[in-house]
N, CA, C, O and CB atoms as a CASP TS submission, in Angstrom:
PFRMAT TS
TARGET T0000
AUTHOR 0000-0000-0000
METHOD Language model
MODEL 1
PARENT N/A
ATOM      1  N   MET     1      97.155  80.393 -44.914  1.00  0.00           N
ATOM      2  CA  MET     1      98.254  80.178 -45.833  1.00  0.00           C
ATOM      3  C   MET     1      98.603  78.698 -45.830  1.00  0.00           C
ATOM      4  O   MET     1      99.264  78.229 -44.904  1.00  0.00           O
ATOM      5  CB  MET     1      99.483  81.045 -45.453  1.00  0.00           C
ATOM      6  N   THR     2      98.185  77.968 -46.819  1.00  0.00           N
ATOM      7  CA  THR     2      98.400  76.531 -46.874  1.00  0.00           C
ATOM      8  C   THR     2      99.244  76.164 -48.073  1.00  0.00           C
ATOM      9  O   THR     2      98.929  76.518 -49.210  1.00  0.00           O
ATOM     10  CB  THR     2      97.074  75.791 -46.917  1.00  0.00           C
ATOM     11  N   ALA     3     100.311  75.454 -47.805  1.00  0.00           N
ATOM     12  CA  ALA     3     101.136  74.923 -48.890  1.00  0.00           C
ATOM     13  C   ALA     3     100.863  73.435 -48.954  1.00  0.00           C
ATOM     14  O   ALA     3     101.508  72.644 -48.265  1.00  0.00           O
ATOM     15  CB  ALA     3     102.672  75.222 -48.672  1.00  0.00           C
ATOM     16  N   GLN     4      99.917  73.063 -49.773  1.00  0.00           N
ATOM     17  CA  GLN     4      99.560  71.650 -49.891  1.00  0.00           C
ATOM     18  C   GLN     4      99.289  71.352 -51.360  1.00  0.00           C
ATOM     19  O   GLN     4      98.567  72.088 -52.032  1.00  0.00           O
ATOM     20  CB  GLN     4      98.316  71.295 -49.003  1.00  0.00           C
ATOM     21  N   THR     5      99.867  70.283 -51.840  1.00  0.00           N
ATOM     22  CA  THR     5      99.669  69.873 -53.222  1.00  0.00           C
ATOM     23  C   THR     5      99.154  68.446 -53.227  1.00  0.00           C
ATOM     24  O   THR     5      99.650  67.595 -52.488  1.00  0.00           O
ATOM     25  CB  THR     5     100.984  69.997 -54.045  1.00  0.00           C
ATOM     26  N   GLU     6      98.170  68.189 -54.053  1.00  0.00           N
ATOM     27  CA  GLU     6      97.639  66.831 -54.144  1.00  0.00           C
ATOM     28  C   GLU     6      97.825  66.302 -55.559  1.00  0.00           C
ATOM     29  O   GLU     6      97.584  67.005 -56.540  1.00  0.00           O
ATOM     30  CB  GLU     6      96.147  66.793 -53.742  1.00  0.00           C
ATOM     31  N   THR     7      98.254  65.056 -55.643  1.00  0.00           N
ATOM     32  CA  THR     7      98.286  64.329 -56.905  1.00  0.00           C
ATOM     33  C   THR     7      97.395  63.113 -56.682  1.00  0.00           C
ATOM     34  O   THR     7      96.939  62.892 -55.559  1.00  0.00           O
ATOM     35  CB  THR     7      99.775  63.923 -57.343  1.00  0.00           C
ATOM     36  N   PRO     8      97.138  62.331 -57.702  1.00  0.00           N
ATOM     37  CA  PRO     8      96.257  61.174 -57.488  1.00  0.00           C
ATOM     38  C   PRO     8      96.759  60.207 -56.405  1.00  0.00           C
ATOM     39  O   PRO     8      95.953  59.530 -55.766  1.00  0.00           O
ATOM     40  CB  PRO     8      96.095  60.422 -58.787  1.00  0.00           C
ATOM     41  N   ASP     9      98.059  60.138 -56.196  1.00  0.00           N
ATOM     42  CA  ASP     9      98.596  59.149 -55.251  1.00  0.00           C
ATOM     43  C   ASP     9      99.135  59.735 -53.956  1.00  0.00           C
ATOM     44  O   ASP     9      99.281  59.005 -52.976  1.00  0.00           O
ATOM     45  CB  ASP     9      99.679  58.380 -55.908  1.00  0.00           C
ATOM     46  N   THR    10      99.438  61.037 -53.918  1.00  0.00           N
ATOM     47  CA  THR    10     100.063  61.608 -52.728  1.00  0.00           C
ATOM     48  C   THR    10      99.566  63.021 -52.442  1.00  0.00           C
ATOM     49  O   THR    10      99.004  63.700 -53.301  1.00  0.00           O
ATOM     50  CB  THR    10     101.571  61.618 -52.887  1.00  0.00           C
ATOM     51  N   VAL    11      99.797  63.428 -51.207  1.00  0.00           N
ATOM     52  CA  VAL    11      99.534  64.791 -50.765  1.00  0.00           C
ATOM     53  C   VAL    11     100.842  65.307 -50.163  1.00  0.00           C
ATOM     54  O   VAL    11     101.462  64.632 -49.341  1.00  0.00           O
ATOM     55  CB  VAL    11      98.333  64.857 -49.721  1.00  0.00           C
ATOM     56  N   THR    12     101.254  66.500 -50.574  1.00  0.00           N
ATOM     57  CA  THR    12     102.451  67.114 -50.010  1.00  0.00           C
ATOM     58  C   THR    12     102.033  68.355 -49.240  1.00  0.00           C
ATOM     59  O   THR    12     101.355  69.229 -49.781  1.00  0.00           O
ATOM     60  CB  THR    12     103.490  67.467 -51.121  1.00  0.00           C
ATOM     61  N   ALA    13     102.434  68.434 -47.983  1.00  0.00           N
ATOM     62  CA  ALA    13     102.124  69.584 -47.146  1.00  0.00           C
ATOM     63  C   ALA    13     103.413  70.094 -46.514  1.00  0.00           C
ATOM     64  O   ALA    13     104.298  69.314 -46.162  1.00  0.00           O
ATOM     65  CB  ALA    13     101.076  69.219 -46.055  1.00  0.00           C
ATOM     66  N   VAL    14     103.504  71.409 -46.376  1.00  0.00           N
ATOM     67  CA  VAL    14     104.679  72.025 -45.758  1.00  0.00           C
ATOM     68  C   VAL    14     104.237  72.686 -44.462  1.00  0.00           C
ATOM     69  O   VAL    14     103.307  73.492 -44.444  1.00  0.00           O
ATOM     70  CB  VAL    14     105.358  73.063 -46.720  1.00  0.00           C
ATOM     71  N   TYR    15     104.915  72.336 -43.383  1.00  0.00           N
ATOM     72  CA  TYR    15     104.608  72.864 -42.062  1.00  0.00           C
ATOM     73  C   TYR    15     105.764  73.719 -41.565  1.00  0.00           C
ATOM     74  O   TYR    15     106.909  73.532 -41.976  1.00  0.00           O
ATOM     75  CB  TYR    15     104.313  71.723 -41.072  1.00  0.00           C
ATOM     76  N   GLN    16     105.454  74.662 -40.674  1.00  0.00           N
ATOM     77  CA  GLN    16     106.477  75.491 -40.034  1.00  0.00           C
ATOM     78  C   GLN    16     106.629  74.997 -38.597  1.00  0.00           C
ATOM     79  O   GLN    16     105.659  74.917 -37.844  1.00  0.00           O
ATOM     80  CB  GLN    16     106.096  77.028 -40.078  1.00  0.00           C
ATOM     81  N   VAL    17     107.877  74.665 -38.236  1.00  0.00           N
ATOM     82  CA  VAL    17     108.168  74.149 -36.902  1.00  0.00           C
ATOM     83  C   VAL    17     109.206  75.054 -36.253  1.00  0.00           C
ATOM     84  O   VAL    17     110.216  75.383 -36.876  1.00  0.00           O
ATOM     85  CB  VAL    17     108.670  72.669 -36.960  1.00  0.00           C
ATOM     86  N   SER    18     108.971  75.455 -35.023  1.00  0.00           N
ATOM     87  CA  SER    18     109.938  76.318 -34.338  1.00  0.00           C
ATOM     88  C   SER    18     110.799  75.498 -33.389  1.00  0.00           C
ATOM     89  O   SER    18     110.355  74.502 -32.817  1.00  0.00           O
ATOM     90  CB  SER    18     109.216  77.444 -33.567  1.00  0.00           C
ATOM     91  N   GLY    19     112.042  75.941 -33.236  1.00  0.00           N
ATOM     92  CA  GLY    19     112.954  75.329 -32.279  1.00  0.00           C
ATOM     93  C   GLY    19     114.004  74.418 -32.871  1.00  0.00           C
ATOM     94  O   GLY    19     114.935  74.031 -32.164  1.00  0.00           O
ATOM     95  N   MET    20     113.897  74.056 -34.139  1.00  0.00           N
ATOM     96  CA  MET    20     114.917  73.190 -34.746  1.00  0.00           C
ATOM     97  C   MET    20     116.175  74.016 -35.024  1.00  0.00           C
ATOM     98  O   MET    20     116.099  75.121 -35.559  1.00  0.00           O
ATOM     99  CB  MET    20     114.384  72.532 -36.066  1.00  0.00           C
ATOM    100  N   SER    21     117.339  73.456 -34.648  1.00  0.00           N
ATOM    101  CA  SER    21     118.574  74.208 -34.861  1.00  0.00           C
ATOM    102  C   SER    21     119.714  73.389 -35.461  1.00  0.00           C
ATOM    103  O   SER    21     120.782  73.931 -35.744  1.00  0.00           O
ATOM    104  CB  SER    21     119.024  74.785 -33.569  1.00  0.00           C
ATOM    105  N   CYS    22     119.492  72.074 -35.660  1.00  0.00           N
ATOM    106  CA  CYS    22     120.596  71.252 -36.151  1.00  0.00           C
ATOM    107  C   CYS    22     120.060  69.992 -36.836  1.00  0.00           C
ATOM    108  O   CYS    22     118.853  69.758 -36.885  1.00  0.00           O
ATOM    109  CB  CYS    22     121.544  70.873 -34.991  1.00  0.00           C
ATOM    110  N   GLY    23     120.972  69.201 -37.353  1.00  0.00           N
ATOM    111  CA  GLY    23     120.603  67.961 -38.016  1.00  0.00           C
ATOM    112  C   GLY    23     119.918  66.972 -37.090  1.00  0.00           C
ATOM    113  O   GLY    23     119.031  66.231 -37.515  1.00  0.00           O
ATOM    114  N   HIS    24     120.321  66.956 -35.836  1.00  0.00           N
ATOM    115  CA  HIS    24     119.685  66.058 -34.869  1.00  0.00           C
ATOM    116  C   HIS    24     118.221  66.447 -34.688  1.00  0.00           C
ATOM    117  O   HIS    24     117.347  65.584 -34.601  1.00  0.00           O
ATOM    118  CB  HIS    24     120.430  66.095 -33.508  1.00  0.00           C
ATOM    119  N   CYS    25     117.960  67.754 -34.631  1.00  0.00           N
ATOM    120  CA  CYS    25     116.582  68.243 -34.523  1.00  0.00           C
ATOM    121  C   CYS    25     115.769  67.793 -35.731  1.00  0.00           C
ATOM    122  O   CYS    25     114.645  67.312 -35.590  1.00  0.00           O
ATOM    123  CB  CYS    25     116.554  69.786 -34.402  1.00  0.00           C
ATOM    124  N   GLU    26     116.348  67.953 -36.917  1.00  0.00           N
ATOM    125  CA  GLU    26     115.681  67.538 -38.149  1.00  0.00           C
ATOM    126  C   GLU    26     115.336  66.054 -38.091  1.00  0.00           C
ATOM    127  O   GLU    26     114.235  65.649 -38.463  1.00  0.00           O
ATOM    128  CB  GLU    26     116.568  67.834 -39.374  1.00  0.00           C
ATOM    129  N   GLY    27     116.278  65.254 -37.625  1.00  0.00           N
ATOM    130  CA  GLY    27     116.072  63.809 -37.529  1.00  0.00           C
ATOM    131  C   GLY    27     114.980  63.443 -36.549  1.00  0.00           C
ATOM    132  O   GLY    27     114.178  62.548 -36.812  1.00  0.00           O
ATOM    133  N   SER    28     114.943  64.131 -35.417  1.00  0.00           N
ATOM    134  CA  SER    28     113.919  63.850 -34.405  1.00  0.00           C
ATOM    135  C   SER    28     112.518  64.141 -34.928  1.00  0.00           C
ATOM    136  O   SER    28     111.602  63.335 -34.764  1.00  0.00           O
ATOM    137  CB  SER    28     114.180  64.672 -33.144  1.00  0.00           C
ATOM    138  N   VAL    29     112.362  65.304 -35.562  1.00  0.00           N
ATOM    139  CA  VAL    29     111.060  65.687 -36.112  1.00  0.00           C
ATOM    140  C   VAL    29     110.669  64.724 -37.231  1.00  0.00           C
ATOM    141  O   VAL    29     109.531  64.257 -37.283  1.00  0.00           O
ATOM    142  CB  VAL    29     111.091  67.149 -36.637  1.00  0.00           C
ATOM    143  N   SER    30     111.607  64.432 -38.120  1.00  0.00           N
ATOM    144  CA  SER    30     111.334  63.526 -39.239  1.00  0.00           C
ATOM    145  C   SER    30     110.920  62.151 -38.748  1.00  0.00           C
ATOM    146  O   SER    30     109.975  61.565 -39.276  1.00  0.00           O
ATOM    147  CB  SER    30     112.558  63.405 -40.139  1.00  0.00           C
ATOM    148  N   ALA    31     111.615  61.627 -37.741  1.00  0.00           N
ATOM    149  CA  ALA    31     111.308  60.295 -37.221  1.00  0.00           C
ATOM    150  C   ALA    31     109.901  60.236 -36.637  1.00  0.00           C
ATOM    151  O   ALA    31     109.167  59.280 -36.887  1.00  0.00           O
ATOM    152  CB  ALA    31     112.330  59.892 -36.160  1.00  0.00           C
ATOM    153  N   GLU    32     109.523  61.241 -35.870  1.00  0.00           N
ATOM    154  CA  GLU    32     108.188  61.234 -35.250  1.00  0.00           C
ATOM    155  C   GLU    32     107.086  61.342 -36.299  1.00  0.00           C
ATOM    156  O   GLU    32     106.097  60.612 -36.233  1.00  0.00           O
ATOM    157  CB  GLU    32     108.060  62.386 -34.243  1.00  0.00           C
ATOM    158  N   ILE    33     107.247  62.251 -37.269  1.00  0.00           N
ATOM    159  CA  ILE    33     106.211  62.419 -38.290  1.00  0.00           C
ATOM    160  C   ILE    33     106.163  61.196 -39.200  1.00  0.00           C
ATOM    161  O   ILE    33     105.087  60.814 -39.662  1.00  0.00           O
ATOM    162  CB  ILE    33     106.466  63.697 -39.121  1.00  0.00           C
ATOM    163  N   SER    34     107.303  60.581 -39.463  1.00  0.00           N
ATOM    164  CA  SER    34     107.345  59.384 -40.316  1.00  0.00           C
ATOM    165  C   SER    34     106.525  58.244 -39.740  1.00  0.00           C
ATOM    166  O   SER    34     106.077  57.366 -40.477  1.00  0.00           O
ATOM    167  CB  SER    34     108.781  58.926 -40.512  1.00  0.00           C
ATOM    168  N   GLY    35     106.323  58.251 -38.423  1.00  0.00           N
ATOM    169  CA  GLY    35     105.548  57.205 -37.775  1.00  0.00           C
ATOM    170  C   GLY    35     104.047  57.344 -37.942  1.00  0.00           C
ATOM    171  O   GLY    35     103.299  56.443 -37.562  1.00  0.00           O
ATOM    172  N   LEU    36     103.591  58.458 -38.504  1.00  0.00           N
ATOM    173  CA  LEU    36     102.153  58.643 -38.707  1.00  0.00           C
ATOM    174  C   LEU    36     101.674  57.770 -39.868  1.00  0.00           C
ATOM    175  O   LEU    36     102.385  57.620 -40.861  1.00  0.00           O
ATOM    176  CB  LEU    36     101.825  60.135 -38.978  1.00  0.00           C
ATOM    177  N   PRO    37     100.493  57.203 -39.753  1.00  0.00           N
ATOM    178  CA  PRO    37      99.962  56.351 -40.827  1.00  0.00           C
ATOM    179  C   PRO    37      99.849  57.113 -42.148  1.00  0.00           C
ATOM    180  O   PRO    37      99.338  58.232 -42.190  1.00  0.00           O
ATOM    181  CB  PRO    37      98.589  55.793 -40.432  1.00  0.00           C
ATOM    182  N   GLY    38     100.332  56.489 -43.222  1.00  0.00           N
ATOM    183  CA  GLY    38     100.208  57.061 -44.551  1.00  0.00           C
ATOM    184  C   GLY    38     101.364  57.939 -44.991  1.00  0.00           C
ATOM    185  O   GLY    38     101.458  58.293 -46.166  1.00  0.00           O
ATOM    186  N   VAL    39     102.254  58.299 -44.059  1.00  0.00           N
ATOM    187  CA  VAL    39     103.381  59.174 -44.412  1.00  0.00           C
ATOM    188  C   VAL    39     104.412  58.370 -45.200  1.00  0.00           C
ATOM    189  O   VAL    39     104.836  57.295 -44.775  1.00  0.00           O
ATOM    190  CB  VAL    39     104.031  59.800 -43.134  1.00  0.00           C
ATOM    191  N   THR    40     104.808  58.910 -46.358  1.00  0.00           N
ATOM    192  CA  THR    40     105.784  58.221 -47.202  1.00  0.00           C
ATOM    193  C   THR    40     107.145  58.900 -47.189  1.00  0.00           C
ATOM    194  O   THR    40     108.153  58.245 -47.455  1.00  0.00           O
ATOM    195  CB  THR    40     105.273  58.137 -48.620  1.00  0.00           C
ATOM    196  N   SER    41     107.204  60.209 -46.885  1.00  0.00           N
ATOM    197  CA  SER    41     108.498  60.866 -46.760  1.00  0.00           C
ATOM    198  C   SER    41     108.364  62.154 -45.969  1.00  0.00           C
ATOM    199  O   SER    41     107.320  62.805 -45.971  1.00  0.00           O
ATOM    200  CB  SER    41     109.096  61.150 -48.140  1.00  0.00           C
ATOM    201  N   VAL    42     109.463  62.506 -45.283  1.00  0.00           N
ATOM    202  CA  VAL    42     109.517  63.727 -44.486  1.00  0.00           C
ATOM    203  C   VAL    42     110.881  64.363 -44.701  1.00  0.00           C
ATOM    204  O   VAL    42     111.907  63.685 -44.649  1.00  0.00           O
ATOM    205  CB  VAL    42     109.258  63.436 -42.966  1.00  0.00           C
ATOM    206  N   LYS    43     110.886  65.665 -44.942  1.00  0.00           N
ATOM    207  CA  LYS    43     112.148  66.395 -45.036  1.00  0.00           C
ATOM    208  C   LYS    43     112.045  67.624 -44.153  1.00  0.00           C
ATOM    209  O   LYS    43     111.255  68.529 -44.422  1.00  0.00           O
ATOM    210  CB  LYS    43     112.479  66.787 -46.514  1.00  0.00           C
ATOM    211  N   ALA    44     112.853  67.652 -43.090  1.00  0.00           N
ATOM    212  CA  ALA    44     112.888  68.783 -42.177  1.00  0.00           C
ATOM    213  C   ALA    44     114.154  69.589 -42.445  1.00  0.00           C
ATOM    214  O   ALA    44     115.227  69.019 -42.644  1.00  0.00           O
ATOM    215  CB  ALA    44     112.829  68.311 -40.695  1.00  0.00           C
ATOM    216  N   VAL    45     114.027  70.916 -42.449  1.00  0.00           N
ATOM    217  CA  VAL    45     115.157  71.809 -42.686  1.00  0.00           C
ATOM    218  C   VAL    45     115.239  72.785 -41.516  1.00  0.00           C
ATOM    219  O   VAL    45     114.405  73.681 -41.390  1.00  0.00           O
ATOM    220  CB  VAL    45     115.012  72.570 -44.053  1.00  0.00           C
ATOM    221  N   ALA    46     116.244  72.609 -40.663  1.00  0.00           N
ATOM    222  CA  ALA    46     116.375  73.417 -39.452  1.00  0.00           C
ATOM    223  C   ALA    46     116.552  74.899 -39.772  1.00  0.00           C
ATOM    224  O   ALA    46     115.998  75.749 -39.074  1.00  0.00           O
ATOM    225  CB  ALA    46     117.550  72.926 -38.622  1.00  0.00           C
ATOM    226  N   SER    47     117.306  75.218 -40.804  1.00  0.00           N
ATOM    227  CA  SER    47     117.606  76.622 -41.102  1.00  0.00           C
ATOM    228  C   SER    47     116.365  77.435 -41.463  1.00  0.00           C
ATOM    229  O   SER    47     116.330  78.643 -41.228  1.00  0.00           O
ATOM    230  CB  SER    47     118.603  76.701 -42.234  1.00  0.00           C
ATOM    231  N   THR    48     115.351  76.789 -42.030  1.00  0.00           N
ATOM    232  CA  THR    48     114.122  77.503 -42.396  1.00  0.00           C
ATOM    233  C   THR    48     112.955  77.160 -41.477  1.00  0.00           C
ATOM    234  O   THR    48     111.963  77.887 -41.432  1.00  0.00           O
ATOM    235  CB  THR    48     113.745  77.188 -43.832  1.00  0.00           C
ATOM    236  N   GLY    49     113.071  76.055 -40.746  1.00  0.00           N
ATOM    237  CA  GLY    49     111.982  75.593 -39.897  1.00  0.00           C
ATOM    238  C   GLY    49     110.892  74.877 -40.672  1.00  0.00           C
ATOM    239  O   GLY    49     109.849  74.540 -40.112  1.00  0.00           O
ATOM    240  N   GLU    50     111.124  74.641 -41.961  1.00  0.00           N
ATOM    241  CA  GLU    50     110.112  73.987 -42.775  1.00  0.00           C
ATOM    242  C   GLU    50     110.243  72.472 -42.746  1.00  0.00           C
ATOM    243  O   GLU    50     111.342  71.919 -42.786  1.00  0.00           O
ATOM    244  CB  GLU    50     110.196  74.480 -44.197  1.00  0.00           C
ATOM    245  N   VAL    51     109.097  71.823 -42.676  1.00  0.00           N
ATOM    246  CA  VAL    51     109.035  70.365 -42.722  1.00  0.00           C
ATOM    247  C   VAL    51     108.060  69.999 -43.835  1.00  0.00           C
ATOM    248  O   VAL    51     106.876  70.330 -43.775  1.00  0.00           O
ATOM    249  CB  VAL    51     108.592  69.749 -41.331  1.00  0.00           C
ATOM    250  N   THR    52     108.577  69.310 -44.850  1.00  0.00           N
ATOM    251  CA  THR    52     107.761  68.890 -45.987  1.00  0.00           C
ATOM    252  C   THR    52     107.378  67.433 -45.782  1.00  0.00           C
ATOM    253  O   THR    52     108.234  66.569 -45.593  1.00  0.00           O
ATOM    254  CB  THR    52     108.521  69.088 -47.344  1.00  0.00           C
ATOM    255  N   VAL    53     106.077  67.178 -45.821  1.00  0.00           N
ATOM    256  CA  VAL    53     105.560  65.837 -45.555  1.00  0.00           C
ATOM    257  C   VAL    53     104.778  65.354 -46.775  1.00  0.00           C
ATOM    258  O   VAL    53     103.874  66.038 -47.254  1.00  0.00           O
ATOM    259  CB  VAL    53     104.660  65.825 -44.277  1.00  0.00           C
ATOM    260  N   VAL    54     105.135  64.178 -47.268  1.00  0.00           N
ATOM    261  CA  VAL    54     104.402  63.538 -48.358  1.00  0.00           C
ATOM    262  C   VAL    54     103.656  62.355 -47.750  1.00  0.00           C
ATOM    263  O   VAL    54     104.236  61.536 -47.037  1.00  0.00           O
ATOM    264  CB  VAL    54     105.368  63.081 -49.533  1.00  0.00           C
ATOM    265  N   SER    55     102.355  62.281 -48.045  1.00  0.00           N
ATOM    266  CA  SER    55     101.545  61.206 -47.481  1.00  0.00           C
ATOM    267  C   SER    55     100.533  60.715 -48.509  1.00  0.00           C
ATOM    268  O   SER    55     100.286  61.364 -49.525  1.00  0.00           O
ATOM    269  CB  SER    55     100.827  61.679 -46.201  1.00  0.00           C
ATOM    270  N   ALA    56      99.961  59.566 -48.222  1.00  0.00           N
ATOM    271  CA  ALA    56      98.995  58.955 -49.127  1.00  0.00           C
ATOM    272  C   ALA    56      97.663  59.697 -49.116  1.00  0.00           C
ATOM    273  O   ALA    56      96.911  59.643 -50.089  1.00  0.00           O
ATOM    274  CB  ALA    56      98.779  57.497 -48.756  1.00  0.00           C
ATOM    275  N   ALA    57      97.371  60.385 -48.024  1.00  0.00           N
ATOM    276  CA  ALA    57      96.126  61.144 -47.868  1.00  0.00           C
ATOM    277  C   ALA    57      96.415  62.345 -46.972  1.00  0.00           C
ATOM    278  O   ALA    57      97.423  62.357 -46.266  1.00  0.00           O
ATOM    279  CB  ALA    57      94.977  60.250 -47.265  1.00  0.00           C
ATOM    280  N   PRO    58      95.550  63.349 -46.990  1.00  0.00           N
ATOM    281  CA  PRO    58      95.779  64.501 -46.103  1.00  0.00           C
ATOM    282  C   PRO    58      95.865  64.055 -44.644  1.00  0.00           C
ATOM    283  O   PRO    58      95.125  63.174 -44.206  1.00  0.00           O
ATOM    284  CB  PRO    58      94.652  65.546 -46.270  1.00  0.00           C
ATOM    285  N   LEU    59      96.776  64.677 -43.903  1.00  0.00           N
ATOM    286  CA  LEU    59      96.959  64.356 -42.491  1.00  0.00           C
ATOM    287  C   LEU    59      96.168  65.323 -41.626  1.00  0.00           C
ATOM    288  O   LEU    59      95.984  66.486 -41.984  1.00  0.00           O
ATOM    289  CB  LEU    59      98.446  64.395 -42.113  1.00  0.00           C
ATOM    290  N   GLU    60      95.710  64.841 -40.505  1.00  0.00           N
ATOM    291  CA  GLU    60      95.073  65.714 -39.523  1.00  0.00           C
ATOM    292  C   GLU    60      96.170  66.570 -38.885  1.00  0.00           C
ATOM    293  O   GLU    60      97.191  66.044 -38.444  1.00  0.00           O
ATOM    294  CB  GLU    60      94.284  64.883 -38.434  1.00  0.00           C
ATOM    295  N   GLU    61      95.960  67.877 -38.837  1.00  0.00           N
ATOM    296  CA  GLU    61      96.983  68.748 -38.252  1.00  0.00           C
ATOM    297  C   GLU    61      97.242  68.386 -36.795  1.00  0.00           C
ATOM    298  O   GLU    61      98.371  68.523 -36.324  1.00  0.00           O
ATOM    299  CB  GLU    61      96.561  70.219 -38.359  1.00  0.00           C
ATOM    300  N   ALA    62      96.232  67.931 -36.078  1.00  0.00           N
ATOM    301  CA  ALA    62      96.413  67.549 -34.670  1.00  0.00           C
ATOM    302  C   ALA    62      97.398  66.390 -34.539  1.00  0.00           C
ATOM    303  O   ALA    62      98.169  66.342 -33.581  1.00  0.00           O
ATOM    304  CB  ALA    62      95.062  67.165 -34.037  1.00  0.00           C
ATOM    305  N   ALA    63      97.381  65.461 -35.484  1.00  0.00           N
ATOM    306  CA  ALA    63      98.305  64.323 -35.446  1.00  0.00           C
ATOM    307  C   ALA    63      99.734  64.788 -35.714  1.00  0.00           C
ATOM    308  O   ALA    63     100.679  64.334 -35.069  1.00  0.00           O
ATOM    309  CB  ALA    63      97.890  63.251 -36.478  1.00  0.00           C
ATOM    310  N   VAL    64      99.876  65.700 -36.675  1.00  0.00           N
ATOM    311  CA  VAL    64     101.209  66.238 -36.975  1.00  0.00           C
ATOM    312  C   VAL    64     101.716  67.036 -35.780  1.00  0.00           C
ATOM    313  O   VAL    64     102.884  66.927 -35.407  1.00  0.00           O
ATOM    314  CB  VAL    64     101.178  67.130 -38.253  1.00  0.00           C
ATOM    315  N   ARG    65     100.841  67.836 -35.181  1.00  0.00           N
ATOM    316  CA  ARG    65     101.216  68.637 -34.004  1.00  0.00           C
ATOM    317  C   ARG    65     101.678  67.730 -32.859  1.00  0.00           C
ATOM    318  O   ARG    65     102.673  68.025 -32.197  1.00  0.00           O
ATOM    319  CB  ARG    65     100.023  69.516 -33.540  1.00  0.00           C
ATOM    320  N   ALA    66     100.964  66.636 -32.627  1.00  0.00           N
ATOM    321  CA  ALA    66     101.323  65.701 -31.557  1.00  0.00           C
ATOM    322  C   ALA    66     102.689  65.077 -31.825  1.00  0.00           C
ATOM    323  O   ALA    66     103.485  64.912 -30.901  1.00  0.00           O
ATOM    324  CB  ALA    66     100.252  64.600 -31.418  1.00  0.00           C
ATOM    325  N   ALA    67     102.968  64.728 -33.084  1.00  0.00           N
ATOM    326  CA  ALA    67     104.262  64.134 -33.435  1.00  0.00           C
ATOM    327  C   ALA    67     105.391  65.136 -33.223  1.00  0.00           C
ATOM    328  O   ALA    67     106.449  64.786 -32.700  1.00  0.00           O
ATOM    329  CB  ALA    67     104.255  63.645 -34.896  1.00  0.00           C
ATOM    330  N   VAL    68     105.163  66.382 -33.631  1.00  0.00           N
ATOM    331  CA  VAL    68     106.180  67.431 -33.459  1.00  0.00           C
ATOM    332  C   VAL    68     106.397  67.693 -31.967  1.00  0.00           C
ATOM    333  O   VAL    68     107.534  67.858 -31.524  1.00  0.00           O
ATOM    334  CB  VAL    68     105.754  68.747 -34.190  1.00  0.00           C
ATOM    335  N   ASP    69     105.313  67.732 -31.196  1.00  0.00           N
ATOM    336  CA  ASP    69     105.419  67.913 -29.741  1.00  0.00           C
ATOM    337  C   ASP    69     106.232  66.778 -29.118  1.00  0.00           C
ATOM    338  O   ASP    69     107.067  67.014 -28.245  1.00  0.00           O
ATOM    339  CB  ASP    69     104.012  67.980 -29.095  1.00  0.00           C
ATOM    340  N   GLU    70     105.985  65.556 -29.567  1.00  0.00           N
ATOM    341  CA  GLU    70     106.705  64.384 -29.044  1.00  0.00           C
ATOM    342  C   GLU    70     108.208  64.503 -29.307  1.00  0.00           C
ATOM    343  O   GLU    70     109.026  64.037 -28.514  1.00  0.00           O
ATOM    344  CB  GLU    70     106.158  63.086 -29.681  1.00  0.00           C
ATOM    345  N   ALA    71     108.556  65.129 -30.425  1.00  0.00           N
ATOM    346  CA  ALA    71     109.974  65.323 -30.763  1.00  0.00           C
ATOM    347  C   ALA    71     110.583  66.482 -29.963  1.00  0.00           C
ATOM    348  O   ALA    71     111.798  66.677 -29.983  1.00  0.00           O
ATOM    349  CB  ALA    71     110.131  65.587 -32.275  1.00  0.00           C
ATOM    350  N   GLY    72     109.745  67.246 -29.263  1.00  0.00           N
ATOM    351  CA  GLY    72     110.251  68.326 -28.427  1.00  0.00           C
ATOM    352  C   GLY    72     110.241  69.700 -29.093  1.00  0.00           C
ATOM    353  O   GLY    72     110.961  70.606 -28.673  1.00  0.00           O
ATOM    354  N   PHE    73     109.421  69.848 -30.132  1.00  0.00           N
ATOM    355  CA  PHE    73     109.371  71.121 -30.849  1.00  0.00           C
ATOM    356  C   PHE    73     107.927  71.586 -30.966  1.00  0.00           C
ATOM    357  O   PHE    73     107.006  70.902 -30.520  1.00  0.00           O
ATOM    358  CB  PHE    73     110.016  70.994 -32.250  1.00  0.00           C
ATOM    359  N   GLU    74     107.736  72.766 -31.574  1.00  0.00           N
ATOM    360  CA  GLU    74     106.398  73.327 -31.667  1.00  0.00           C
ATOM    361  C   GLU    74     105.995  73.516 -33.123  1.00  0.00           C
ATOM    362  O   GLU    74     106.720  74.120 -33.914  1.00  0.00           O
ATOM    363  CB  GLU    74     106.320  74.658 -30.916  1.00  0.00           C
ATOM    364  N   LEU    75     104.823  72.985 -33.457  1.00  0.00           N
ATOM    365  CA  LEU    75     104.255  73.200 -34.787  1.00  0.00           C
ATOM    366  C   LEU    75     103.598  74.568 -34.786  1.00  0.00           C
ATOM    367  O   LEU    75     102.653  74.816 -34.036  1.00  0.00           O
ATOM    368  CB  LEU    75     103.227  72.072 -35.172  1.00  0.00           C
ATOM    369  N   VAL    76     104.111  75.462 -35.640  1.00  0.00           N
ATOM    370  CA  VAL    76     103.558  76.810 -35.731  1.00  0.00           C
ATOM    371  C   VAL    76     102.316  76.786 -36.617  1.00  0.00           C
ATOM    372  O   VAL    76     101.342  77.489 -36.347  1.00  0.00           O
ATOM    373  CB  VAL    76     104.611  77.807 -36.286  1.00  0.00           C
ATOM    374  N   GLY    77     102.354  75.975 -37.676  1.00  0.00           N
ATOM    375  CA  GLY    77     101.237  75.866 -38.606  1.00  0.00           C
ATOM    376  C   GLY    77     101.748  75.451 -39.956  1.00  0.00           C
ATOM    377  O   GLY    77     102.878  74.979 -40.086  1.00  0.00           O
ATOM    378  N   ARG    78     100.928  75.624 -40.952  1.00  0.00           N
ATOM    379  CA  ARG    78     101.356  75.320 -42.313  1.00  0.00           C
ATOM    380  C   ARG    78     102.135  76.497 -42.866  1.00  0.00           C
ATOM    381  O   ARG    78     101.819  77.657 -42.599  1.00  0.00           O
ATOM    382  CB  ARG    78     100.146  74.990 -43.218  1.00  0.00           C
ATOM    383  N   ALA    79     103.155  76.179 -43.639  1.00  0.00           N
ATOM    384  CA  ALA    79     103.993  77.239 -44.211  1.00  0.00           C
ATOM    385  C   ALA    79     103.311  77.861 -45.403  1.00  0.00           C
ATOM    386  O   ALA    79     103.860  78.773 -46.022  1.00  0.00           O
ATOM    387  CB  ALA    79     105.368  76.695 -44.615  1.00  0.00           C
TER
END
């Protein structure tokens, strides 16, 4: 189940992250993923666990997983 959209300039992917419960959690996850090369925007929503990532090219899931782990949460997979 992959939620990924590609346009000529960007790729949008939606990931499911477990453990987020507040705005601070959203900020932590967003900050870590924003540091990945090519990422142009990140929107994390604690209430749904969804993290929408827009990037210049498709991201390696291992890199996203490492960023989410660094923030203290668990990447479940793509939403």
